[in-house]
N, C-alpha and C positions, 0 to 999 in steps of 0.2 A: 484555449480555444488555437486552434491553429492559425498562423502568423497567413495572412493575405499571399506575402512573396512565396510561401510554398505550397497551398492549395488553391485555385483558381473557385471565383465565385460560384461558380456551375458545382464546381466539388464542395462547397460548404451547402449548397443548397441540394445538394445528392445526400450528404450526410446528414442533414437534416429529416428529409424527407424518409430515408430510412429508417432515424432513431424517432421518427413519430409512428412507424408502421412497427417497428421495433416493441416501442414501447404500447402498442393495442394489444399486442399478445404478452411478452414479460414470462420471465423465470416460471410460473408458474405453471403458463402452457405446456411451457416444455417440462417440464418435472410432472405429470398430468401422466403428457406424452408417454416419457419413459415407463412410470409408473404401470399404465394402460397396457402397456406393449403397444403403442400407436405410435405411425410415423406422423413429422410435423406437415402433413400433408394441405392442411387449410392456411397455412404460412407460405409454403410452397407456391401456392397459388397464387396468392395476394401479390406475392414478391415477383411473379410470373406477367402478372396483369398489369405490376407498374412497370415491367420493363426491366427490374434490376437482374434478374437472372442474367440473361445475354448483353449486358452492358459493354462488354468488352468483347463482343462478337461482333462481324461485320456487320452493316444493316445492308449490303447485299442480299444478305439470309436470313434478316429478320431480328440483328441485334442492334445493337443501342452504338455500336461504332467507337464507341472508348477503347480502353486498354485493360491491363491485371489495375494499374492506378485505382479505376473507379468499384471494378470486382471486391478488391482491396476494401473500399471504403463501405460495401454494402455486408461482406462479414462481419469487419469487426462491429459495427454498429448495430448488427444484428446480438452479436457476443454480447456487446457492451449492453443492451437491454434484455441479454439474459436468454437469450432463441437463440443461438449460432444455428447455423443449415450447413451442417460437415460437405455436403455433396456439392457446396460449392466451388469447394478446394478440388473435385475431382471433373465434377461433369461438366462443367463452365471453362474451369480453369485448366486442365490439363488438356483432358480429352478435346474440349470444344478449339483450345488453341493448336492444340495440333493438328486435326483435322481442317482448320483454319490456316494454317501457314503449308501443310503440306501434302493434306489429300486431293484428292483428283474432284473432279467438277462435280463428278456424280456423289462421291461421298459426303459433298458440301450441301449439295442438293440434299439427301436423302438424308442429315443429320443435324445440321446447325440452324433450321428453323425449328426443332423439335427442340433443339437445345438451349436454345435463345426461349423462346417460348413457356419452357416448363414442361412439355407434354410428354416430351422422353430423357431420358438421364442415361448416365453413362458411366460404371465403373472403369477403375484403371488397377492391372494387372502385372506388378513388377515383381514385389518382394518375394523371395524362398526360401523353401524351410531350413537348406546349405548352405545360401547366400549369404542372409544376412544385408551388412550396408554394402558386399562385394558383390556389386553390379557384373562385375568381369566372371564372376560363378555362376551366372544363369545357367543352366541346364534347360529350360523347355526349348526345344527347338523345334523348327519348321522346315520339311523337305518337301522339295516337289512331287507331283504323282500325277505325271500328266499335265492338264492344265490348270489343276488344285492345290492345295498347300497341304501337308498334314503337319497338324500341330501338338506335340504334346510334352506334358510336364506338369509340375504342381506349383501352386503359389499359395503363398498364407497371409493373413491378415489383410485381406481384399475387403473395405467397404463399400457397403449396398449392394451389394452384387444381386441382390433378393427382389428389390426396387430400382434396380438398371435394366434398361431394353437391350444392352448391350455393354464389354466388358473390352476396354483395350489394352491389348493383351502384350506382353515385351517377351518377343521370343529370339530367337537367333537363330538365323540361316548364314551356311557354310559357302565361303568367299572362292569361287570359284578359281582364281587363279593364286591365290595362296593357300587352301585350305582351314584360315582360320575364321573362326566364328563371328560374328557381327551382329550387332544388336539393330531388331528388326518389329515393328508394327501391327499389329493383325485385330481388327475388329470381327468379334467372338459375339453374334445375336446369343440370348441367353438361354435361348431352347434348344441351341445346336445339339446334337446328337453327339455322344462321348464328352460335352463338359458337362460338369457334375461340380457341385456347391454343397460343402458343408458347412453349419453353423459354431465358432468358436464360441464356448464360455467365455465371458469379459466380467471382471470387477467393476468397468468403466460404463459409469451410467450415460448412455446416449438413444436415439431413436435409430440412429445406425446402426448396423452391425456387422460383426465382422466374418470375415469364411476366409476357408480353406479351400482353394480350388483344382482340380485335376482336370489333367485333358488328353484325355486317349486316344491320339491316330482321331485325332478333330478336323475334320475335313472340310475347308474354309475355298471358297472360288477365288480367283487371283483376284480380283477386286477386293478381297477382303486386306489386302496390304495396303499400308496407309504409306504415301509417299513412295519416295527413292528406295531402292532394295538397299542403295550403295552410300546412302545418306547417314546412315548409323547412327554416332552419338552425338550427330548435331541436331536430329529430329526429336532424339530421345530426351536432350536436357532443353529441348522448347517446353518440355512438357513438366520439366522437374524443376525449373527455375520458378516459373509461376507457384508451382505449387510449395516452393518455400516460400515465397512471398505471403503464398495466401495464409499459409499454416503460421506467420510472423502475425497476420491479420488478425488469426484465431486466437490467437495467444493474447493480441492486445484488447481485443473485446474482451475476453473472459478475466484479465488482471485488473480492469476497467470495472467489470462489472462485481467484482470482489471487494476493489476498494471503493465503489460508490456505496455498497453494503456496510463496509464497515465503519465510513464516515459518518451515516446516518443512522447508525446506534450507537458512535460514540458522540454524537451531537445530543443524544436523547436518552442515555441512560446515566443513571444517577444513582451511585452507590456511599459516596461519601460525603462531607459538607464541603461546599462553594463550587458545584454545579456539575455538569456533566462531565463524563471520564474524559469526554476529549480535550478538557483545559489543563492535564496532563501530558508535558512532554513526553515523558513514556509513552502515551497514546498516541500524542499528534505526530513526533519526529518522524516515528517508522512508516505512517501512512505518509507523509510528506514525502521521505524518500521512497517508497514504490510509487507514486506518481510519478517524481522527477524521472524514474527509471523507466515508465515506460512511455513519457513521453518522446526519453532519448529513442528508445528500440522504435519507436513510431518513424522519427525521423530516418532511420536508417531501412525501414519499411519503403518512405514514399522515393528515397533516392533507388532504392532497388528497383520498384514498378517502373521509376522514371526511365531507367536506365533500359530496362527490358522492351518499353512501348516506345523508344527510340530507337533500337534495332540493335543495341550493343550487350551482343549475349555474352562476349567476357567478361563486360564490366558487371553484368547484371549477376552472371553467377557469382563473383565475390561479393558483390552487396548482397544478394540475397540470401547466400549461406550468414556471413553477417548476421544481416536480418533477422533470419530465424534465429540464431542462437539468443541474441539479445532480447529480443521480446519473449522466446522462452524461457528464460533467466525471472526476466523481469516479472513475469504473469505466476511463476512458483513462489516467486519469493513474496509475489503481492498477494498470493490466495493464502500463503501460509501465515502471512501478516492479520490477514483480515479474519482466519480463525483463531489468532491467538487473542485477538482484541476483543471479539465476542465470549473470549474464554471457553467454558461449559457451553452456554447456545451456539456457539461455533460448531457444536458436535452435534446439534441437535437437528432432525429431522424440518422440525418448524424454520430455524431460518436456510436449511439448505446449502447451507458453506461448505459442509462436509464433503458433500457428492463433486465439488470443484475440485476436493485435493487430487482425486485420480485426474479428472480430467486437467489437472495444470500438468501433470507427468507428461501426458502425449505431446505438444511438441517439444519436450527435451530429448522425443528418442524417437518419433516420427516427421517428416519421412526419412529422417537421416541423424543419427545422435548428434549431439555434441560434443564429443570425443571426433568423429570424423570429419567435423567442423572445423575442429583444431588441428586438427592433420591437415585439411585443406587451406590453411589459411597460411601455419605455419611452412608447409613446401609451396605453396602456389604464391602466396602475397610475402613472405618473409625471403623467399630462396632458403630454406635451411633445406638439411639433407629429407629425403623419403623415408620415413619410418615403417612402412606396409608396403 
C-alpha cells in the first residue's frame, strides 16, 4: 500500500472507489468489448456519473477541482482492474487541461462541462507521418483568411477520432516578426468540411481505434484558436506533460494487472510435489522484482503529478519524462514475466495475457519513445552535448 505520507486520505479513498468500480467490470468486460467491436461506453458513463472523468478539471465548469494526480489515480486503478480507459489520457488530461489553462471563457463554457461529465470527448492530433518525435518538423500549417483560419496538413496515430466531438490539432502559424513557424492549437469539430479520417489497422487490441487525419484547407472561425497565438511551446507542453504522466499511470495499471494475474496463477498452479509453483524462487523472485519496479515507477509518477499540479512546469517536464520511461519499462517487464510464469497458458486466449504483450509496448513508444526521453535527460538534466 502507498504510504500516507505520499497520498492523502482523499487519494486513498479515491483509489479504493475507482478500484471497486473497475472490479465490477474487469478484464472480461474489456476484452469482450474489443472482440465485439464495441466501445466501453458503460464504464465511461459510470465513471462520469461518479465524477472521475473530470476530477482534474475546475469546479466552476463541472469538474472535481483536483489535478493530474487524481486523474492518474483513476486511470491506474481502472488499468489494474483490467479495463483502462485510454481516452482519459486524451480528453480530460490533455485537451481539458489545455483549455482550462489557456482557453477563452467561451471555450471553457463550451467544452469543459461536457468533458467533465463524459457527454463530450476530444481527441488530440500532434503526430505526423514525416515528423515522428521531432515536433519541430510538424508541417500542418494555419494561415489567416479574413477573419478565419485555414488549416492544412496530415496527422497519424490519432486515438478515438471517431468517438470524439472534436480534435485539438497542433498546427503552426507564421510569426509575422520573424517569419518562423510556431506551434498553435486549434479545436476542429469532427464533421468540419475538409476534415477527413481513415482508420489505421493495428495489432493493438483496444476499444479505441487509431486514425490518419487529412486536413484540406479546413476553414475554422477565429475562436477555434486556443489561447494566445504567441504562447507557442508553453501551451503545447501544458498538454504534453500531463500526457506523459497519464501514460505512466496507464502503464502502471497494466503492469499491476499482469502481476496480479501471474501471482494468482503461481499460488494455485501445481505441477511438482511440494505445492504450488509460486513456492519456487525462480517463479517468486521475478514477480517480486516486477512489483518493486512498478512501485518505484509509481513514486516518480506521483512526483511528476505533484510538480505539475503545483505549477512547476519545468520540474514537471523532467519528472514526467522520467515517470513515463520508468513505468513503461516496468510494465513491459511485468507483462513479459507474467506470460512466462503461465508458460503455455500465458499465450492462450483463456488467460488473456498475450494481448497485453502488444499493449505493454505502447508506453515505450508513445507519446514519445524511450530513446527521446534518454536524449532529454542526457541533454537537459545531465548537461551533455545535444545529439540531435
